[in-house]
C-alpha positions in Angstrom: -8.9 -21.6 -15.0 -11.2 -19.4 -13.1 -10.0 -16.1 -11.6 -13.3 -15.3 -9.9 -12.6 -14.2 -6.3 -14.2 -16.1 -3.4 -14.3 -13.2 -0.9 -16.4 -10.1 -0.3 -15.3 -6.5 0.0 -15.3 -4.7 3.4 -15.0 -1.4 5.1 -11.5 -0.1 5.8 -12.6 2.9 7.8 -15.8 4.9 8.0 -16.9 5.7 4.5 -13.9 3.9 2.9 -14.5 0.5 1.4 -12.4 -1.9 -0.7 -13.4 -4.6 -3.1 -17.1 -3.8 -3.0 -17.3 -2.9 -6.7 -17.0 0.9 -6.2 -14.0 3.2 -7.0 -10.6 1.8 -6.1 -9.1 2.9 -2.8 -5.9 4.9 -2.7 -3.2 4.5 0.0 -0.8 7.4 -0.4 1.7 9.6 1.4 5.4 10.0 2.0 7.6 7.0 2.7 8.5 8.2 6.2 7.5 11.0 8.5 10.0 13.8 7.9 8.5 16.5 10.1 5.0 17.2 11.4 4.6 20.1 9.1 5.5 18.5 5.8 3.5 15.3 6.7 0.4 17.4 7.4 0.9 19.4 4.2 1.2 16.3 2.0 -1.8 14.7 3.7 -3.9 17.9 3.1 -2.9 18.0 -0.6 -3.7 14.4 -1.0 -7.1 14.8 0.6 -7.9 17.7 -1.8 -6.8 15.7 -4.9 -8.8 12.6 -3.9 -11.8 14.6 -2.8 -11.9 16.4 -6.2 -11.8 13.0 -8.0 -14.1 11.1 -5.6 -11.5 8.5 -4.7 -11.6 6.8 -1.2 -8.3 7.8 0.4 -6.1 6.6 3.3 -3.0 8.5 4.3 0.2 6.5 4.6 3.4 7.4 6.4 5.9 5.3 8.3 6.9 6.3 11.8 10.0 4.0 11.5 11.6 2.5 8.4 13.3 -0.4 10.2 14.5 -2.0 6.9 16.8 0.7 5.5 19.7 -0.5 3.3 22.3 1.0 5.6 22.4 1.7 9.4 22.7 5.4 8.5 19.6 5.6 6.4 16.8 7.9 7.5 14.2 6.0 9.5 11.6 8.5 10.4 10.3 10.1 13.6 10.2 7.0 15.8 7.3 5.2 17.5 6.3 7.8 20.0 6.7 11.0 18.0 5.6 9.3 14.8 2.3 8.1 16.2 1.7 11.6 17.6 2.1 13.0 14.1 -0.2 10.5 12.6 -2.8 11.1 15.2 -2.6 14.8 14.5 -3.1 14.3 10.8 -6.1 12.0 11.5 -7.6 14.5 13.9 -7.0 17.7 11.9 -7.9 16.4 8.4 -10.4 13.6 9.3 -8.6 11.0 7.1 -8.0 7.3 8.0 -4.4 6.3 8.6 -2.3 3.4 7.3 1.2 2.7 8.8 3.4 -0.3 8.9 4.7 -2.3 11.9 8.0 -4.3 12.2 7.7 -5.8 15.7 4.9 -7.5 17.6 5.6 -5.3 20.6 4.5 -2.2 18.6 1.2 -3.6 17.2 -1.1 -2.6 20.1 0.3 1.0 20.2 -0.1 1.4 16.5 -3.7 0.0 16.6 -4.6 2.9 18.9 -4.0 5.4 16.0 -4.0 3.5 12.7 -7.2 2.4 10.8 -5.2 -0.2 8.8 -2.1 -2.0 9.7 0.5 -2.8 7.0 2.9 -5.7 7.1 6.2 -4.9 5.3 7.2 -7.1 2.4 10.2 -8.5 4.1 8.1 -9.6 7.1 5.1 -11.0 5.2 5.9 -14.6 6.4 6.4 -13.7 10.0 3.7 -15.6 11.7 3.7 -13.9 15.1 3.5 -10.5 13.5 0.6 -11.5 11.2 -1.3 -13.0 14.2 -0.7 -9.9 16.3 -2.0 -7.6 13.6 -5.0 -9.9 13.0 -5.8 -9.9 16.7 -6.3 -6.1 16.7 -9.4 -6.6 14.5 -8.2 -3.9 12.2 -7.9 -4.5 8.4 -4.4 -5.9 7.7 -2.6 -5.1 4.5 0.2 -7.6 3.7 2.8 -6.6 1.1 4.0 -9.6 -0.9 7.7 -10.3 -0.3 10.0 -9.8 -3.3 10.9 -13.5 -3.0 7.4 -14.9 -2.8 5.2 -16.4 -5.5 1.8 -14.8 -5.7 0.0 -18.0 -4.7 2.2 -18.2 -1.6 0.3 -15.2 -0.3 -2.7 -17.5 0.5 -0.8 -18.8 3.5 0.0 -15.3 4.8 -3.6 -14.3 4.4 -4.8 -17.4 6.2 -2.6 -16.7 9.2 -4.4 -13.4 9.7 -7.8 -15.0 9.1 -7.1 -17.7 11.7 -7.5 -14.9 14.3 -11.1 -14.5 13.1 -10.2 -11.3 11.2 -11.4 -11.5 7.6 -10.4 -8.0 6.6 -7.1 -8.8 4.8 -5.6 -7.2 1.7 -2.8 -8.5 -0.5 -0.3 -6.0 -2.0 1.9 -6.5 -5.1 5.2 -4.6 -5.0 7.4 -6.4 -7.5 9.6 -9.5 -7.5 13.4 -9.7 -7.3 14.8 -10.0 -10.8 18.6 -10.5 -10.4 20.4 -8.0 -8.3 19.1 -4.5 -7.4 16.1 -4.9 -9.7 12.4 -5.8 -9.5 9.9 -6.9 -12.1 6.1 -7.1 -11.9 4.4 -10.2 -13.2 0.9 -9.0 -13.9 -0.4 -12.6 -13.7 0.2 -12.3 -9.9 -2.6 -9.7 -9.5 -5.5 -12.0 -10.5 -3.9 -14.9 -8.8 -3.7 -13.1 -5.4 -7.2 -11.7 -6.1 -8.6 -15.2 -5.7 -7.7 -14.9 -2.0 -8.3 -11.3 -1.0 -8.7 -7.7 -2.4 -5.5 -6.7 -4.2 -3.6 -3.4 -4.0 -0.9 -2.5 -6.5 2.1 -0.7 -5.1 3.0 1.4 -8.1 6.0 3.2 -6.6 7.9 0.4 -4.8 7.4 -1.7 -8.0 9.9 0.6 -9.8 12.4 0.5 -6.9 16.0 -0.7 -7.3 16.7 -2.1 -3.9 20.2 -1.1 -2.7 20.8 0.3 -6.2 22.8 3.3 -4.9 25.0 1.2 -2.6 24.0 2.6 0.8 20.4 3.3 -0.3 17.8 2.2 -2.9 17.4 3.7 -6.3 14.3 3.8 -8.5 12.8 4.4 -11.9 9.9 6.7 -11.1 9.3 7.4 -14.8 7.7 4.0 -15.1 5.2 4.4 -12.3 2.4 5.5 -14.6 2.9 2.7 -17.1 2.8 0.0 -14.4 -0.1 1.6 -12.6 -2.2 1.7 -15.8 -1.3 -1.9 -16.6 -2.4 -3.0 -13.1 -5.7 -1.0 -13.5 -6.3 -2.9 -16.7 -5.5 -6.3 -15.1 -8.0 -5.6 -12.3 -7.1 -4.4 -8.8 -9.0 -3.0 -5.8 -6.7 -0.3 -4.8 -3.4 1.5 -5.4 -0.5 2.3 -3.1 1.7 5.2 -4.0 4.4 7.1 -2.1 4.4 10.8 -3.0 6.1 14.0 -2.1 6.0 17.7 -3.1 9.6 17.2 -4.4 10.7 13.6 -4.5 14.3 14.7 -5.1 14.3 16.1 -1.6 12.5 13.2 0.1 14.5 11.7 2.9 13.5 8.1 2.0 12.6 6.4 -1.3 12.6 9.6 -3.4 13.9 7.9 -6.6 10.7 5.8 -6.9 8.2 8.4 -5.7 5.6 10.2 -7.8 5.4 14.0 -7.4 2.2 15.3 -5.9 1.8 17.6 -8.9 1.7 14.5 -11.3 -0.8 12.6 -9.2 -4.1 14.0 -10.4 -3.4 13.2 -14.1 -2.4 9.6 -13.2 -5.4 9.0 -11.0 -7.7 10.4 -13.7 -6.2 7.8 -16.1 -6.7 5.0 -13.5 -10.3 6.0 -13.0 -11.0 5.8 -16.7 -9.4 2.4 -17.0 -11.0 0.9 -14.0 -14.3 2.2 -15.2 -14.2 0.0 -18.2 -16.7 -2.9 -18.3 -14.4 -5.9 -18.5 -17.3 -8.4 -18.3 -18.3 -10.9 -15.7 -15.9 -13.9 -15.4 -12.8 -12.0 -16.5 -9.8 -11.2 -14.4 -11.4 -7.8 -13.7 -14.6 -9.2 -12.4 -15.9 -7.7 -9.2 -16.4 -10.0 -6.2 -19.5 -12.0 -6.5 -19.8 -11.7 -10.3 
């Protein structure tokens, strides 16, 4: 069975590429916008860390987390205020922006600010949302649903490509394993990588959905282990939610990695992805 990809890498934003054989891209930031100040501070620290390590970086934060476990869960700043915060981060720090959309009616507004549009895992089969995102012409990052087989992502990717937009990314974030638990099948990374560049979501992969009753739990201690395993399997990027103090984060704190721990992990990932795995292996770069 061949795992050689049949696609080519592309530019995500000016100076930031994915799947072209260079250093992996990092999508990172807090789960949701908590305030303009802390969002900007996290983005500034992430830019410093990634600049020091030479890693292409896109800042991620959600203006609205519409899929919270309970109605009382923290959702973020909302569409209007949230996009203003993201636009400010983009302008002040000159970093590209990734954010997710939950409704087709929001796609055009989001496209005015974001450089990459993310489709949440639970919506990764929503045809109208995928088509709307594809029609913006922006790169579209689709998170594989927890209930989907990796090969099923080919259909979601094809929906976006049917708009004429070939800049599509698949993201692995774990698969439901019984109740309130996820497991990562590393075979899914090379399988999805046949269809598109693959990003590994190292922090949601350790989430325990609904594990605390009215909110999700997580096992953040395992983030480095899964990230290093994914680097060895061969991926084109990593997605990580991070915070100065995950214990105080208003959303997804239990599965976040602390900003202070990020440089060491990224250094490990650079070392692993720099290994020559050989042409024709699961880590082969596109075109090899």
